[in-house]
C-alpha positions as CSV (number, residue, x, y, z in Angstrom):
1,M,134.7,29.6,85.9
2,E,133.3,31.8,83.9
3,G,133.0,35.2,85.3
4,L,135.9,34.0,87.9
5,N,139.0,34.4,86.2
6,L,140.3,30.7,87.3
7,A,143.2,28.9,86.0
8,P,141.8,26.8,82.8
9,G,140.2,23.1,84.0
10,D,139.9,24.6,87.6
11,Q,136.3,23.5,87.6
12,A,136.6,20.8,86.1
13,R,139.1,20.1,88.4
14,I,137.5,21.0,91.6
15,A,133.9,19.7,90.4
16,R,135.9,15.8,90.3
17,E,137.8,16.4,92.9
18,S,135.0,16.9,95.1
19,G,131.9,15.2,93.9
20,Y,129.8,17.8,92.6
21,S,128.7,18.9,89.2
22,Q,130.5,21.2,87.4
23,Q,127.3,22.9,87.0
24,M,126.5,22.6,90.4
25,I,130.1,25.0,91.6
26,S,129.6,27.4,89.4
27,C,126.0,27.7,91.0
28,L,128.6,27.6,94.5
29,C,131.0,29.7,93.0
30,T,128.4,32.4,91.9
31,G,126.7,32.8,94.7
32,E,123.4,31.1,93.0
33,R,123.7,28.0,95.8
34,R,124.3,26.9,99.2
35,P,126.3,23.8,100.1
36,H,124.6,21.6,102.6
37,W,127.0,21.8,105.9
38,R,126.8,18.0,106.8
39,S,127.6,16.6,103.3
40,A,130.6,14.8,102.4
41,R,131.2,16.9,99.1
42,F,130.7,19.8,100.9
43,K,133.7,18.5,103.4
44,K,135.6,16.6,99.7
45,L,134.8,20.6,98.4
46,C,136.5,22.7,101.5
47,A,139.5,20.0,101.4
48,V,139.9,20.0,97.9
49,T,139.7,24.0,97.6
50,G,141.4,24.6,100.8
51,T,139.0,27.0,101.7
52,D,137.1,27.7,104.9
53,P,133.0,26.4,105.2
54,E,132.4,29.8,106.2
55,I,132.9,31.2,103.0
56,W,130.8,29.3,101.4
57,Q,128.2,29.9,103.5
58,E,128.1,33.7,103.9
59,G,130.5,34.3,101.1
60,T,130.1,37.1,98.0
61,P,131.1,35.6,94.7
62,A,134.3,37.9,94.9
63,E,135.2,36.4,98.5
64,I,134.8,33.3,97.5
65,K,136.7,33.9,94.2
66,E,139.5,35.3,96.4
67,A,139.5,31.9,98.8
68,I,139.6,30.0,96.3
69,K,142.9,31.2,94.8
70,K,144.3,31.6,98.3
71,G,143.7,28.3,99.0
72,G,145.1,26.8,95.7
73,K,148.3,28.7,96.9
74,K,148.3,26.6,99.9
75,H,147.4,23.2,98.4
76,D,150.3,23.6,95.8
77,D,153.0,24.6,98.7
78,I,151.6,21.9,100.4
79,S,152.1,19.4,97.8
80,Q,155.5,20.5,96.8
81,E,157.5,20.1,100.4
């Protein structure tokens, strides 16, 4: 993700697995757009990234980036067990 310094391919993977477009993922991560709380895609986005819903609604781009990185680590730890 441009400006977010996530691993290559993360934006595409998050988009594919959550059902959002890559452009929308970029807009969400930069705070340009906020997701709709009750949508199935939003719930999937939180599950895919291992993040809390509040971060997407109220977080700054830096906080969203950090949450994705931490959430991804938790997701990796779970999948390796």
